MARTI-364320 format. One record per residue (C-alpha): residue in three letters; x, y, z. Coordinates in nm, 2 decimals, padded with zeros to 4 digits, always signed. Layout:
REM residues N
<site><r>ALA</r><X>X</X><Y>Y</Y><Z>Z</Z></site>
...
//
This chain:
REM residues 185
<site><r>UNK</r><X>-06.68</X><Y>+01.93</Y><Z>+00.08</Z></site>
<site><r>UNK</r><X>-06.58</X><Y>+01.90</Y><Z>+00.45</Z></site>
<site><r>UNK</r><X>-06.54</X><Y>+01.50</Y><Z>+00.41</Z></site>
<site><r>UNK</r><X>-06.35</X><Y>+01.56</Y><Z>+00.11</Z></site>
<site><r>UNK</r><X>-06.08</X><Y>+01.77</Y><Z>+00.31</Z></site>
<site><r>UNK</r><X>-06.08</X><Y>+01.54</Y><Z>+00.60</Z></site>
<site><r>UNK</r><X>-05.99</X><Y>+01.23</Y><Z>+00.35</Z></site>
<site><r>UNK</r><X>-05.74</X><Y>+01.49</Y><Z>+00.21</Z></site>
<site><r>UNK</r><X>-05.58</X><Y>+01.57</Y><Z>+00.57</Z></site>
<site><r>UNK</r><X>-05.60</X><Y>+01.17</Y><Z>+00.64</Z></site>
<site><r>UNK</r><X>-05.42</X><Y>+01.10</Y><Z>+00.31</Z></site>
<site><r>UNK</r><X>-05.15</X><Y>+01.34</Y><Z>+00.39</Z></site>
<site><r>UNK</r><X>-05.07</X><Y>+01.25</Y><Z>+00.73</Z></site>
<site><r>UNK</r><X>-05.08</X><Y>+00.88</Y><Z>+00.63</Z></site>
<site><r>UNK</r><X>-04.81</X><Y>+00.96</Y><Z>+00.40</Z></site>
<site><r>UNK</r><X>-04.63</X><Y>+01.23</Y><Z>+00.62</Z></site>
<site><r>UNK</r><X>-04.59</X><Y>+00.93</Y><Z>+00.92</Z></site>
<site><r>UNK</r><X>-04.49</X><Y>+00.70</Y><Z>+00.68</Z></site>
<site><r>UNK</r><X>-04.20</X><Y>+00.91</Y><Z>+00.51</Z></site>
<site><r>UNK</r><X>-04.16</X><Y>+00.97</Y><Z>+00.89</Z></site>
<site><r>UNK</r><X>-04.12</X><Y>+00.61</Y><Z>+00.94</Z></site>
<site><r>UNK</r><X>-03.91</X><Y>+00.54</Y><Z>+00.66</Z></site>
<site><r>UNK</r><X>-03.63</X><Y>+00.88</Y><Z>+00.75</Z></site>
<site><r>UNK</r><X>-03.59</X><Y>+00.70</Y><Z>+01.06</Z></site>
<site><r>UNK</r><X>-03.56</X><Y>+00.34</Y><Z>+00.97</Z></site>
<site><r>UNK</r><X>-03.35</X><Y>+00.41</Y><Z>+00.69</Z></site>
<site><r>UNK</r><X>-02.98</X><Y>+00.46</Y><Z>+00.89</Z></site>
<site><r>UNK</r><X>-03.03</X><Y>+00.14</Y><Z>+01.01</Z></site>
<site><r>UNK</r><X>-03.13</X><Y>-00.02</Y><Z>+00.66</Z></site>
<site><r>UNK</r><X>-02.84</X><Y>+00.14</Y><Z>+00.56</Z></site>
<site><r>UNK</r><X>-02.61</X><Y>-00.01</Y><Z>+00.82</Z></site>
<site><r>UNK</r><X>-02.75</X><Y>-00.36</Y><Z>+00.80</Z></site>
<site><r>UNK</r><X>-02.75</X><Y>-00.40</Y><Z>+00.40</Z></site>
<site><r>UNK</r><X>-02.48</X><Y>-00.58</Y><Z>+00.24</Z></site>
<site><r>UNK</r><X>-02.14</X><Y>-00.42</Y><Z>+00.12</Z></site>
<site><r>UNK</r><X>-02.19</X><Y>-00.34</Y><Z>-00.28</Z></site>
<site><r>UNK</r><X>-02.00</X><Y>-00.55</Y><Z>-00.54</Z></site>
<site><r>UNK</r><X>-01.76</X><Y>-00.33</Y><Z>-00.64</Z></site>
<site><r>UNK</r><X>-01.66</X><Y>-00.23</Y><Z>-00.27</Z></site>
<site><r>UNK</r><X>-01.26</X><Y>-00.23</Y><Z>-00.26</Z></site>
<site><r>UNK</r><X>-01.23</X><Y>-00.41</Y><Z>+00.06</Z></site>
<site><r>UNK</r><X>-01.43</X><Y>-00.71</Y><Z>-00.10</Z></site>
<site><r>UNK</r><X>-01.24</X><Y>-00.69</Y><Z>-00.44</Z></site>
<site><r>UNK</r><X>-00.94</X><Y>-00.45</Y><Z>-00.41</Z></site>
<site><r>UNK</r><X>-00.58</X><Y>-00.61</Y><Z>-00.37</Z></site>
<site><r>UNK</r><X>-00.43</X><Y>-00.77</Y><Z>-00.05</Z></site>
<site><r>UNK</r><X>-00.10</X><Y>-00.71</Y><Z>+00.06</Z></site>
<site><r>UNK</r><X>-00.11</X><Y>-01.01</Y><Z>+00.29</Z></site>
<site><r>UNK</r><X>+00.25</X><Y>-01.04</Y><Z>+00.44</Z></site>
<site><r>UNK</r><X>+00.59</X><Y>-00.86</Y><Z>+00.38</Z></site>
<site><r>UNK</r><X>+00.95</X><Y>-00.90</Y><Z>+00.53</Z></site>
<site><r>UNK</r><X>+01.25</X><Y>-00.70</Y><Z>+00.46</Z></site>
<site><r>UNK</r><X>+01.58</X><Y>-00.72</Y><Z>+00.64</Z></site>
<site><r>UNK</r><X>+01.67</X><Y>-00.40</Y><Z>+00.88</Z></site>
<site><r>UNK</r><X>+02.00</X><Y>-00.33</Y><Z>+00.76</Z></site>
<site><r>UNK</r><X>+02.24</X><Y>-00.39</Y><Z>+00.47</Z></site>
<site><r>UNK</r><X>+02.57</X><Y>-00.37</Y><Z>+00.37</Z></site>
<site><r>UNK</r><X>+02.68</X><Y>-00.40</Y><Z>+00.03</Z></site>
<site><r>UNK</r><X>+02.40</X><Y>-00.56</Y><Z>-00.23</Z></site>
<site><r>UNK</r><X>+02.04</X><Y>-00.49</Y><Z>-00.31</Z></site>
<site><r>UNK</r><X>+01.76</X><Y>-00.43</Y><Z>-00.04</Z></site>
<site><r>UNK</r><X>+01.54</X><Y>-00.72</Y><Z>-00.10</Z></site>
<site><r>UNK</r><X>+01.15</X><Y>-00.66</Y><Z>+00.02</Z></site>
<site><r>UNK</r><X>+00.97</X><Y>-01.01</Y><Z>+00.05</Z></site>
<site><r>UNK</r><X>+00.59</X><Y>-00.94</Y><Z>-00.07</Z></site>
<site><r>UNK</r><X>+00.28</X><Y>-01.13</Y><Z>-00.08</Z></site>
<site><r>UNK</r><X>-00.05</X><Y>-01.05</Y><Z>-00.20</Z></site>
<site><r>UNK</r><X>-00.33</X><Y>-01.17</Y><Z>-00.40</Z></site>
<site><r>UNK</r><X>-00.61</X><Y>-00.99</Y><Z>-00.56</Z></site>
<site><r>UNK</r><X>-00.98</X><Y>-01.22</Y><Z>-00.61</Z></site>
<site><r>UNK</r><X>-01.03</X><Y>-01.00</Y><Z>-00.92</Z></site>
<site><r>UNK</r><X>-00.71</X><Y>-01.11</Y><Z>-01.12</Z></site>
<site><r>UNK</r><X>-00.65</X><Y>-00.75</Y><Z>-01.22</Z></site>
<site><r>UNK</r><X>-00.36</X><Y>-00.61</Y><Z>-01.01</Z></site>
<site><r>UNK</r><X>-00.17</X><Y>-00.36</Y><Z>-01.21</Z></site>
<site><r>UNK</r><X>+00.16</X><Y>-00.23</Y><Z>-01.00</Z></site>
<site><r>UNK</r><X>+00.35</X><Y>-00.19</Y><Z>-00.69</Z></site>
<site><r>UNK</r><X>+00.34</X><Y>+00.19</Y><Z>-00.62</Z></site>
<site><r>UNK</r><X>+00.66</X><Y>+00.22</Y><Z>-00.37</Z></site>
<site><r>UNK</r><X>+00.76</X><Y>+00.61</Y><Z>-00.18</Z></site>
<site><r>UNK</r><X>+01.12</X><Y>+00.55</Y><Z>-00.13</Z></site>
<site><r>UNK</r><X>+01.29</X><Y>+00.77</Y><Z>+00.10</Z></site>
<site><r>UNK</r><X>+01.62</X><Y>+00.84</Y><Z>+00.25</Z></site>
<site><r>UNK</r><X>+01.50</X><Y>+01.01</Y><Z>+00.59</Z></site>
<site><r>UNK</r><X>+01.65</X><Y>+01.39</Y><Z>+00.60</Z></site>
<site><r>UNK</r><X>+01.67</X><Y>+01.37</Y><Z>+00.24</Z></site>
<site><r>UNK</r><X>+01.57</X><Y>+01.24</Y><Z>-00.12</Z></site>
<site><r>UNK</r><X>+01.22</X><Y>+01.08</Y><Z>-00.16</Z></site>
<site><r>UNK</r><X>+01.10</X><Y>+00.93</Y><Z>-00.50</Z></site>
<site><r>UNK</r><X>+00.79</X><Y>+00.72</Y><Z>-00.64</Z></site>
<site><r>UNK</r><X>+00.84</X><Y>+00.42</Y><Z>-00.83</Z></site>
<site><r>UNK</r><X>+00.59</X><Y>+00.21</Y><Z>-00.99</Z></site>
<site><r>UNK</r><X>+00.71</X><Y>-00.18</Y><Z>-01.02</Z></site>
<site><r>UNK</r><X>+00.47</X><Y>-00.36</Y><Z>-01.31</Z></site>
<site><r>UNK</r><X>+00.31</X><Y>-00.69</Y><Z>-01.21</Z></site>
<site><r>UNK</r><X>+00.29</X><Y>-00.92</Y><Z>-01.50</Z></site>
<site><r>UNK</r><X>+00.13</X><Y>-01.27</Y><Z>-01.61</Z></site>
<site><r>UNK</r><X>+00.00</X><Y>-01.48</Y><Z>-01.29</Z></site>
<site><r>UNK</r><X>+00.15</X><Y>-01.22</Y><Z>-01.04</Z></site>
<site><r>UNK</r><X>-00.15</X><Y>-01.02</Y><Z>-01.12</Z></site>
<site><r>UNK</r><X>-00.39</X><Y>-01.29</Y><Z>-00.94</Z></site>
<site><r>UNK</r><X>-00.15</X><Y>-01.38</Y><Z>-00.64</Z></site>
<site><r>UNK</r><X>+00.19</X><Y>-01.37</Y><Z>-00.58</Z></site>
<site><r>UNK</r><X>+00.49</X><Y>-01.44</Y><Z>-00.31</Z></site>
<site><r>UNK</r><X>+00.83</X><Y>-01.23</Y><Z>-00.47</Z></site>
<site><r>UNK</r><X>+01.09</X><Y>-01.02</Y><Z>-00.40</Z></site>
<site><r>UNK</r><X>+01.17</X><Y>-00.64</Y><Z>-00.51</Z></site>
<site><r>UNK</r><X>+01.50</X><Y>-00.54</Y><Z>-00.57</Z></site>
<site><r>UNK</r><X>+01.58</X><Y>-00.16</Y><Z>-00.44</Z></site>
<site><r>UNK</r><X>+01.99</X><Y>-00.07</Y><Z>-00.55</Z></site>
<site><r>UNK</r><X>+02.17</X><Y>+00.18</Y><Z>-00.41</Z></site>
<site><r>UNK</r><X>+02.48</X><Y>+00.36</Y><Z>-00.55</Z></site>
<site><r>UNK</r><X>+02.80</X><Y>+00.24</Y><Z>-00.41</Z></site>
<site><r>UNK</r><X>+03.06</X><Y>+00.32</Y><Z>-00.26</Z></site>
<site><r>UNK</r><X>+02.94</X><Y>+00.61</Y><Z>-00.01</Z></site>
<site><r>UNK</r><X>+03.05</X><Y>+00.68</Y><Z>+00.33</Z></site>
<site><r>UNK</r><X>+02.87</X><Y>+00.61</Y><Z>+00.66</Z></site>
<site><r>UNK</r><X>+02.53</X><Y>+00.48</Y><Z>+00.65</Z></site>
<site><r>UNK</r><X>+02.17</X><Y>+00.60</Y><Z>+00.59</Z></site>
<site><r>UNK</r><X>+01.83</X><Y>+00.51</Y><Z>+00.66</Z></site>
<site><r>UNK</r><X>+01.60</X><Y>+00.47</Y><Z>+00.37</Z></site>
<site><r>UNK</r><X>+01.20</X><Y>+00.38</Y><Z>+00.43</Z></site>
<site><r>UNK</r><X>+00.98</X><Y>+00.21</Y><Z>+00.17</Z></site>
<site><r>UNK</r><X>+00.58</X><Y>+00.25</Y><Z>+00.20</Z></site>
<site><r>UNK</r><X>+00.44</X><Y>+00.01</Y><Z>-00.04</Z></site>
<site><r>UNK</r><X>+00.07</X><Y>-00.01</Y><Z>-00.17</Z></site>
<site><r>UNK</r><X>-00.07</X><Y>-00.28</Y><Z>-00.46</Z></site>
<site><r>UNK</r><X>-00.32</X><Y>-00.11</Y><Z>-00.70</Z></site>
<site><r>UNK</r><X>-00.55</X><Y>-00.27</Y><Z>-00.95</Z></site>
<site><r>UNK</r><X>-00.72</X><Y>-00.18</Y><Z>-01.30</Z></site>
<site><r>UNK</r><X>-01.01</X><Y>-00.07</Y><Z>-01.11</Z></site>
<site><r>UNK</r><X>-00.82</X><Y>+00.19</Y><Z>-00.94</Z></site>
<site><r>UNK</r><X>-00.84</X><Y>+00.05</Y><Z>-00.55</Z></site>
<site><r>UNK</r><X>-00.55</X><Y>+00.07</Y><Z>-00.35</Z></site>
<site><r>UNK</r><X>-00.42</X><Y>-00.22</Y><Z>-00.07</Z></site>
<site><r>UNK</r><X>-00.35</X><Y>-00.15</Y><Z>+00.26</Z></site>
<site><r>UNK</r><X>+00.02</X><Y>+00.00</Y><Z>+00.29</Z></site>
<site><r>UNK</r><X>+00.31</X><Y>-00.17</Y><Z>+00.46</Z></site>
<site><r>UNK</r><X>+00.61</X><Y>+00.03</Y><Z>+00.56</Z></site>
<site><r>UNK</r><X>+00.99</X><Y>-00.11</Y><Z>+00.61</Z></site>
<site><r>UNK</r><X>+01.31</X><Y>+00.09</Y><Z>+00.68</Z></site>
<site><r>UNK</r><X>+01.66</X><Y>-00.05</Y><Z>+00.63</Z></site>
<site><r>UNK</r><X>+01.99</X><Y>+00.07</Y><Z>+00.73</Z></site>
<site><r>UNK</r><X>+02.22</X><Y>+00.07</Y><Z>+00.46</Z></site>
<site><r>UNK</r><X>+02.55</X><Y>+00.03</Y><Z>+00.56</Z></site>
<site><r>UNK</r><X>+02.53</X><Y>-00.14</Y><Z>+00.84</Z></site>
<site><r>UNK</r><X>+02.55</X><Y>-00.52</Y><Z>+00.87</Z></site>
<site><r>UNK</r><X>+02.31</X><Y>-00.72</Y><Z>+00.92</Z></site>
<site><r>UNK</r><X>+02.25</X><Y>-01.02</Y><Z>+01.20</Z></site>
<site><r>UNK</r><X>+01.92</X><Y>-01.15</Y><Z>+01.05</Z></site>
<site><r>UNK</r><X>+01.87</X><Y>-01.46</Y><Z>+00.81</Z></site>
<site><r>UNK</r><X>+01.59</X><Y>-01.49</Y><Z>+00.61</Z></site>
<site><r>UNK</r><X>+01.34</X><Y>-01.67</Y><Z>+00.74</Z></site>
<site><r>UNK</r><X>+01.22</X><Y>-01.99</Y><Z>+00.56</Z></site>
<site><r>UNK</r><X>+00.88</X><Y>-01.86</Y><Z>+00.47</Z></site>
<site><r>UNK</r><X>+01.05</X><Y>-01.63</Y><Z>+00.22</Z></site>
<site><r>UNK</r><X>+01.29</X><Y>-01.87</Y><Z>+00.08</Z></site>
<site><r>UNK</r><X>+01.09</X><Y>-01.94</Y><Z>-00.23</Z></site>
<site><r>UNK</r><X>+01.03</X><Y>-01.64</Y><Z>-00.34</Z></site>
<site><r>UNK</r><X>+01.41</X><Y>-01.56</Y><Z>-00.42</Z></site>
<site><r>UNK</r><X>+01.32</X><Y>-01.75</Y><Z>-00.70</Z></site>
<site><r>UNK</r><X>+01.06</X><Y>-01.46</Y><Z>-00.86</Z></site>
<site><r>UNK</r><X>+01.20</X><Y>-01.10</Y><Z>-00.86</Z></site>
<site><r>UNK</r><X>+00.90</X><Y>-00.88</Y><Z>-00.90</Z></site>
<site><r>UNK</r><X>+01.12</X><Y>-00.58</Y><Z>-01.02</Z></site>
<site><r>UNK</r><X>+01.42</X><Y>-00.35</Y><Z>-00.96</Z></site>
<site><r>UNK</r><X>+01.45</X><Y>+00.00</Y><Z>-00.83</Z></site>
<site><r>UNK</r><X>+01.73</X><Y>+00.22</Y><Z>-00.83</Z></site>
<site><r>UNK</r><X>+01.76</X><Y>+00.44</Y><Z>-00.61</Z></site>
<site><r>UNK</r><X>+02.04</X><Y>+00.79</Y><Z>-00.53</Z></site>
<site><r>UNK</r><X>+02.13</X><Y>+00.91</Y><Z>-00.19</Z></site>
<site><r>UNK</r><X>+02.08</X><Y>+01.27</Y><Z>-00.19</Z></site>
<site><r>UNK</r><X>+02.47</X><Y>+01.36</Y><Z>-00.05</Z></site>
<site><r>UNK</r><X>+02.58</X><Y>+01.66</Y><Z>+00.20</Z></site>
<site><r>UNK</r><X>+02.96</X><Y>+01.80</Y><Z>+00.13</Z></site>
<site><r>UNK</r><X>+03.05</X><Y>+01.66</Y><Z>+00.48</Z></site>
<site><r>UNK</r><X>+02.96</X><Y>+01.27</Y><Z>+00.34</Z></site>
<site><r>UNK</r><X>+03.21</X><Y>+01.34</Y><Z>+00.04</Z></site>
<site><r>UNK</r><X>+03.48</X><Y>+01.54</Y><Z>+00.22</Z></site>
<site><r>UNK</r><X>+03.43</X><Y>+01.44</Y><Z>+00.58</Z></site>
<site><r>UNK</r><X>+03.30</X><Y>+01.68</Y><Z>+00.89</Z></site>
<site><r>UNK</r><X>+03.60</X><Y>+01.89</Y><Z>+00.91</Z></site>
<site><r>UNK</r><X>+03.68</X><Y>+01.95</Y><Z>+00.52</Z></site>
<site><r>UNK</r><X>+03.60</X><Y>+02.34</Y><Z>+00.59</Z></site>
<site><r>UNK</r><X>+03.90</X><Y>+02.40</Y><Z>+00.82</Z></site>
//
């Protein structure tokens, strides 16, 4: 009986020692493991580059975008367009055809005309694929109603031929914007 108890004790001790060793080693195994095939960093869409003018006077605001997805299943752009101190809206621009795998093109954001003064508008952009993965965010701001001194970089000239979509955005207007600051006098 004593011999059986000592064997059981030795077996139990070995089991506990082995379990403790695996428990202590498991964080190292997890951090050294290769990424999962479903890891969104490996298989999600990538918004590789973007460009937008910082001021425009008349016409749409063109945001130039370049992106790709190894799986070729990009679904849409998710835009959060915000008039600073005013209105905000979420807009979806669907990608079609070859643009679902990779693209270099532009999205045009149209503003109402005419309006008085100038407005600052921000666009936050992400791409979503059919698996629900999002790209990293890109952010651009524009002063609408101010002339630009910028020129379109040569890299983006071919992207003028690939319009990815349109967004129509209305400003939130104050009474001062309509009648001028002294309208109450």
